[in-house]
N, C-alpha and C positions, 0 to 999 in steps of 0.2 A: 556498385551498390544500388544505383538508380534502377538498373535493369532487374536486379534481384527483387527490388521492392514492387515492381509492376507485376511480378509473377506470384506474389504472396496472396494466399486466400484471405487472410485477415491482417489487419494492422497490428493487433496486439493479442498475444496469448497470455493470460494471467493464470498462474499456477499457485495454489496454496490452500490454506485451511478454510473450510466453509462451516459456518455456524448458523443456528437459529438464535437471533439476538432478542433478548428481553431487556428493554431500556427503560429504566425508572428515572424520571427527571424531577427537578424542583424539590429535592430533599433539603430539609433545614439543617440536618446534622447526620453524622453516622450513628447508627444504633449501637448502644453498648450491649454486652451479653444479656440476653433475656428481654431486651426491649424491642419495641416495634416503632418504626418511623414511617409516616405516611408519605407517599409520593403524589405530587400534583399532576404528574403526567406519565403515560405509559405507551410504548410502541413495541410492536412485534414485527421484525423484519428479517429477511436473509442478511447474514452478516459475516464477519471475518474480513481480514485485510484484503483477501483476494476478491471477494464479492464487492466490497466498497470501491476498490480501485477499478474493477471492471465496469461497474455501473457509472462511475465518474467519467471514464473514458468514453463509454457509449453515449452519455449525455452530451459530450463534446463532439459527437459525430464520428467517432472512430468505430471501425468494425472490430469486435472483441469476442474472443472465445474463452470461456472459463473452464479450467481443469481442476477437479477436486473430487472428494468422496462424500456422499450423503447416504442416509438411510433410505431404503426403497419406498417406505410409506410417505416420505417427505418429497420425493422427486417431482410429483405433479405440481406441488405448491411452488417449489423452486423454479421449475420450468415456466410456470405462468407468471410469477412475480418478476423474475429476471427478464422475461420476455417483454414486460412493460417498458423496460429500459433499452431493449434491443440487444441484450447480451445473449450470445449463443451458448446454450447449455449442453451441446453435444459432447463436450469434454467431461461432463459430470458422470460419475459412475456410482451405482448403488453398492453399498457395503453392509454386511450383516451387523457390524458394530453399531450402526445407527449414527445419526447426525450429531455433530458436536453442538453444545449449547453454551451460550454466554449470557449471564445476567449482568447488566451494566447499571451502576448507581451513580447518578450525576448530581453534583452540587454546582454552585456558581463558579467556584475556583478550582475544582478538581473532580476526578471520577475514580471509581474502583470497579473491579470485575471479579465475578465468580465464574469459572469455566470448567466444563466437562469436554474433553477433547474428542471422545467418540472415535469415529472412523478416521479422523485426522491423524491419529497415531500411526496409521498404516500408509501415509502418503508416499513414503519412500518406494514402495512397490509400484505405485503408479508411474513414477519417474524412471523406472527401468523397463517399462513396457515399450517395445519397439514401435508399435502403432502410435502411441502417445508422442514419442520422440520425433517421429516423422511429421506429425501434425505441428509440433513446436517449431521444427526446422522450416516449416512452410509459412512462417509469419515474419513480419518486419522486426518486431520487438517482442521479447519474452520477459515478463515481470514475475519474479518469484516473491510471493508473500508468505514466507515460511522460513524457519531455520533450516536452511538447505544442508543436508548431510554432506560431510566432506568427501566421502567416497563417490557419491552421486555427482557432486560438483566437478570432481576431477574427470569423470567420464563424460558428463553431459555438456559442460560449458565449451570445451573445444569443438564439439560437434556443432553446436549452435553458431560458434564463430565461423567455422568453415562454411556454414550455410548462409552466411551473410546477415545473421540476426544480431541486433544489439540486445543487451541484457541489463536488467536492474534488479536490485535485491532490497527488500525491507523485511527483516526477520522479526520485527515486533519486539515485545518485551520478553526476551528469551535468555535469562541470566546464565544458564548452563552453557548454551551455545556461544554467547558473547564472551564468556569467561575462558573458553578453550582456545589457547594460542593457535592451534591448527586451523581454526576457522578464519583467522586473519587473512590467510591466503585466498579464501573464497571471496572475501570483501575486495581484494585486489584484482581478482580474476573476472568479476563482473564489470561491465562498463560503468555502471553507476550504483554506488552504495548509498542508501538513503536512511541513515539513522536519525533518531532524535537525541536530545541531550542525555536522557537517562541511559539509553542504549550505548551512547558514546562513552559515558562514564564506566559502564560495565566492560566495554571492549578495551579502553585505553587507560582506565584508572583515573580519568579526569574528564569532566564534561565541559571544560573550558575551551574557548575558541582556539587558544594557542595550541592545545594538545591535538585537536583535530587538524589544524593547519599543519603542524609538524608531521602528523601521520600521513597526510596526503602527499606532502613534498618529500619526506624522507623515503617513503616506500616507492615513490615515483610512479604512481598510477595516474597522475596528470590532473585530476579534478575530483572534487567532492562536494556534497551538499549535506548540511547539518540542519535539522529542523529545530527551531528555537521557540516553538509554541507561539504565544501572543507577541513575542518579539520578532517573529518572522523566520528568517533563515540566513545561514552563512554559506557563501559560495567560495570555494578555494580552487585555484589552479596553480601552475608552477610559478607564476609571477605575481599574481594578485589574490587578495582576499577582500571580500566585501559583504556587507549586510543588505538584505532586502526586507523592508518592513511590509506587513500585510495591510490591507484596507481596514478602516475602522468599521466595526460591525457590532451589533448587540448580540452577545453570545448567549445561547440558550442551552446547548449541549455540545461538548467537544468530542463525543463518540465518533470515530471515523475520520476526524479532521486530518490526521496524518496520512491516512489512505487517500483522501481526496487530494492532498498535497502531491502524492505520488502521481495521481492521474493528471493533474495539471502539468507537472514536470515532464511526464512522458509525452503528453500531447504536444508541447512545445518542441521537445526533442525530435519527434517525428516530422515536424515542420522545418527542421534544420536550424532552429534558433540557437543563439549562443547561451552560455550557462546562466548569465544574468536574466535573460528573458524567461528561461526555463523556471528559474526561481520565482520570478514575478507571477507567472501563471500559476505556479504551485501554491504560492501564498494566497492568491485570490481564491482558489478552489478550497483550500483548507479553511479559510476564514468564512466563506459562504456556507460551507457544510455545517459549521458550528452555529448557524443562526436558527436551525430547526432541530427538533428532537429526533434522535436516531441518526444513522450515518447516511441515509439516502435522500431524505426529503429536501435537504438544502443544497444538493449538488447542482451547480450551475450548468446551463446550456451554453452554446458557443456565443449567442448574442449577449447573455449576461456577462460572460467572461470578457468579451470585447469591451463592453460598456464600463465595467469596473476597472479594466486595465487602463482605459483612456483617462478615467477619473483619477486613478491612483498614481499612475506612472507616466501619464501624458501621451498615451498612444501605444 
């Protein structure tokens, strides 16, 4: 595995849905039909789980290549903005359906989204392209930030395993995918499945710790991580289950916090850390992301991560 890692062109390939995010913050309440509610803040950024996680990893010093579909007119903007973070956009392809768009409305205790999927609806085609598959096989770790189609998973995941890649999956809030029993096998076939409580409830019929712990141990895939929002995260392996609490921060906007969690988790994984340390780094990244409006402004660099880790967990 160590030899394989030295030959890889990138540390991480992140594959998934790409959006233009319009983030409205500081809302006093949700508008009722026919009403208007004023926002105290607004941010426009590249977004989607794939973008947020890729930028989070790049901020931590990882070499990252992003794979997804955007509209041709938006390609220069994505290339320039993601280049600010050091993310390679050579894996982005222009698509006539145009870039997906998400409007995020954030209050102090929750958020909601309005989304147009655009070219993201055609992502399955990208993951059957042999050139793309070859590029994915040339990385240390592949993170999927999308509801991975079962047929594609059956074909692609074994090839990545043979190439020596580790894999992770965050399908986001995808009720249809999570409610399909066939997709449980995909959760088991990736090395790390990273749901939050709502997604766990859709997959297992319960969002409780005990349900997730039973799923990990009964199905026998060895380890799991469950995001618990402000309560931190739950880690489970064959013998132990433990909670990791995040650092205390002033929350401004939780958009992208789960994606930043994924970045911290993968960063520690690439360092060969144990599951507990992976969760600690993940919780720090998720918490710091939430201190700024939008998903990108609060992402920590490696110095901030180390400082918060020492303050919160003692080194």
